[in-house]
N, C-alpha and C positions, 0 to 999 in steps of 0.2 A: 863303487856305490856312491860314495861321497861326491865324486865328480858328477854323477848323473843328477844328484839332488841339487847341486849348485847350478847346473845347466837348466834344470827344470824351473828353479827359482828365478833365474835371469829371464828365461822365456815368459814366465808368468808376470814378472815385473814389467817387461816391455809391452806385453798385451794389455796390462792394466793401464799403463801410461797412454797407449794408443787409444784406448777406449775413452779415457778422460779428454784427450785432445779432440777426438771425434765429437764427443758430447758437447764440448765447449764450442766447437765450430758450428755444430747444429744449432746450438743456442744463439749464437751470433747471427746465423742466417735467419733463424726465426724472428729474432729481434728486428733485423733489418726489414724483413717482410711485413712485420707489424707496423714499423715506421712508414713503410711505403703506402700502406693502406690509409694512413692519416694524411698523406701528402696533399690530396685535393682539398681537404679541410684547411690545412695550414696555408696553402697558397691563396685560398679564398680569404682567409683571415688577414694575411699580409705579414711580411717579415717584421715590420716595426711594431706590430701589436702582439706578437708572440711573447708569452711568458713561460720560460723554461726553467725558472728558478728552483722548481721542486726536483729537478734531476741533478745527479752528480755531473762532474766535468765531462767524464767519458761519454755518458749517455746523451748529455746535451749536445756534445760535438757530433755524435752519430746521427742524431735527428737533424742537426744543421747540415751536415754533409749530404745526407740523403735528399733533403730539401734542395740544397744547392745543386746537386747533380740533376735533379728534375728541372730546375730553372735553366740550367746549362743545356739540357736536351731540348728544351722548348726554344732556345735561342734568346732567352731573357737574360742577357749577360749582365745587366745592371743589378738585378736582384741576386743573381748567382754570385756576383762578386761581393755584394753586401754580406751574404750569408757566409761565404768562405772567409771573409775578414773576421766575422764573429767567431768562427771555428778555428781561426788561425791556420787555415790550410793553405800554405804558401805555394804548394805545387799546383793546386787547382787555380789559384789566382794567376799564376804564370801561364797556365793553359788558357785562361780567358784572354790574357794579354796577347798570346799568340793568335787567338781568333781575331782580335782587333787588329793585330799586325797584318794578318792575311787579308783583311778586308780594307786595308789602307787607312784605318782610323788610328793614326800614329799617336795622337795625343792621349787617347784612351789606352793604347797599348802601353805607353810609357807610365801612365798612372798606375796600371796593374803591376808592372815590373818594380816600381817604387814601393807599392804597398806590400809586395812579396819580400822586400828588403834584400833583393839579390843584386848587389852592386856590380858584379861581373856582367850580369845580363843587361843592367841599365847601361853600362859603359859600351858594351858591344852593340846595343841598340842605338846609342848616340853616334857610334861610328857609321852604322848603316844610315842614319838620318843625315849625317854630314855628307856622305858619298852621294846621296840622292837628292840633296838640296833642300831637305827639311830642317832649315836652320833653327826655327823656333824649338823644336823638339831636341835637336842636338845641343843647343845651349842649355836647355832645362836638364837633360840627361847628365852632361858633363859637370854642370853646377852641383847636381845632387851628389855626385861621387867625388866632388872637390878635385877634379882633373884639370889643373891649370894649364898643362901643356896642351891638351886637347882643346881647351877653351880658346887658347891663343891661335890654334889652327883655324878654328871656326871664325875668329875675329879677323884674321887675315882674309879669309874668303869673304866675309861680310864687307870689309873695306873695298876689296876688288869689285864686288857686285854693288857697291854703294847702298848696302843694307844698314844704314846709319843706326837705326834704333837698336838693332841686335848688337852691333859692334859696341855701342855705348853701354848696353846692359852687361856685356861681358866684362869690359874694362872696369865698370863700377863693381862687378862681382869680385874681380881679382884685385881691386883697389890699386889699379895702375894709373896714377894721376897723369903721368907723362903721355901715355897713350890716349887718355881721354882728351888731353889738350890737343894732341895730333889730330884726333878725329874731329874735334871742334873746328880746327883750322881748315880741314878738308871740307867740312860742311859749309864754312863761310865761302870757300872758293866756289862751291856748287850752289851757292845761294839757298842752302838749306838752313835758314836762320833759326827755326825753332829747335832743330837738333843741335845746332851749334850752341845755342843758349843752354840746352840741357847738359851737353858735354862740359862746357866751361864751368857751369854751376857746380857739377859733381866734382870737378877737378879743383874748384876754388881758384880758378885762373882769372884774376882781374885784368891782366894784360890781354888775354883772349876776349874778355868782355868788352874792353875798350875797342879792340879791332872790330868786333861785331857791331858795336854801336856806330862806329865810323862808316862801315859798309852800309848799314841800314839808313844812316842819314843820306848817303849818296843815292840810295834807291827810293828815298822818300818814305820810308817805313819808320815814321817817327815814334809810334807807340812802342815798337820793338827796340828802337834806339834808346828811348827813355828807360825802358826796363833793363837793358844791358848796361847803360851808364850808372844806373842805380845800384846794380849788382856789383859793378866795378868800384863803387864808392866814389865815383867821379861826379861830385856835386856840381861842379862848375858847368859841365856839359849837360848834366840832367836838368839843371835850372834853365840853361839856355834853350834847350829843346822845349821844356814845359812852358816857358814864357812866350816863345815865338812860333811854335808849330802845333801846339795842342789846342783843341777847341775848348773854350771856356764857357 
C-alpha cells in the first residue's frame, strides 16, 4: 500500500510540474504575441526613439528580439543589427553577418562578426577574404584578432601584388620597422613616392628619406624632395632645394 502511495505522489508531482511548465510556456507565447502586435507601432516610431526603461532586462530583450526578427524578415539588416546589439543577441548578429557574406558585402559581414565578439569566426572570415583577394577585409580581420602570422601572409601577398598601402598598414600594425623600410625602398624603385614617404616616416628611417629625396630630385619632384629631406633632418639639401627650385 505504501508503495502505491509513493507512486501516486510521484505521478502527481510530475503532472503538477508539467502543468507549471505548460502554463509558463503559454504565458511566454502570449507575451510574444502581445509584442508582435506592437511591432508596426515600434517600427514606425524607430529604434533610436524607443524608451523601454520601464521593463526589466528579460522583458526588454524579448521586445528587442521580436523587433529585430521583424526587421530581419523585412531585409532591413541595418536596423536588425542595431536592435540585436542592444539585446546582446550575438547569434542573431552573426546570422546577419552571414546574410551580408552571402550578398558579397564583406565589409558589413566583418563588422557583424566583430560586433558578435566571435574571434574564431572573424579569423576564418579573414582567411576566406585572403584566399579570395579581399585584402582590406583580411587585414582588418587579422588585426582584430591580433594574428601576426596571418597578417604577415597578407603582407607578403600585398608586396607581390604591389598593394603598398595595405602592406604599410600591416607592418605598422605589427610594428615591424625593418619591413616598413623594405616596403619603402620597393616603393622608391617603383616610383611610388607618396607610399615610400609614408613607409619611411612610420619606420623613422632617415636614410630611406634621403634616398627618397635624391630620387625625387632626379625626377624633378622638388616639393616631395624637400619634404623628404626635412623628414631626414638633412637641412643642407632641404635648404638647397628650397633656395634653388621652389617658387618664391
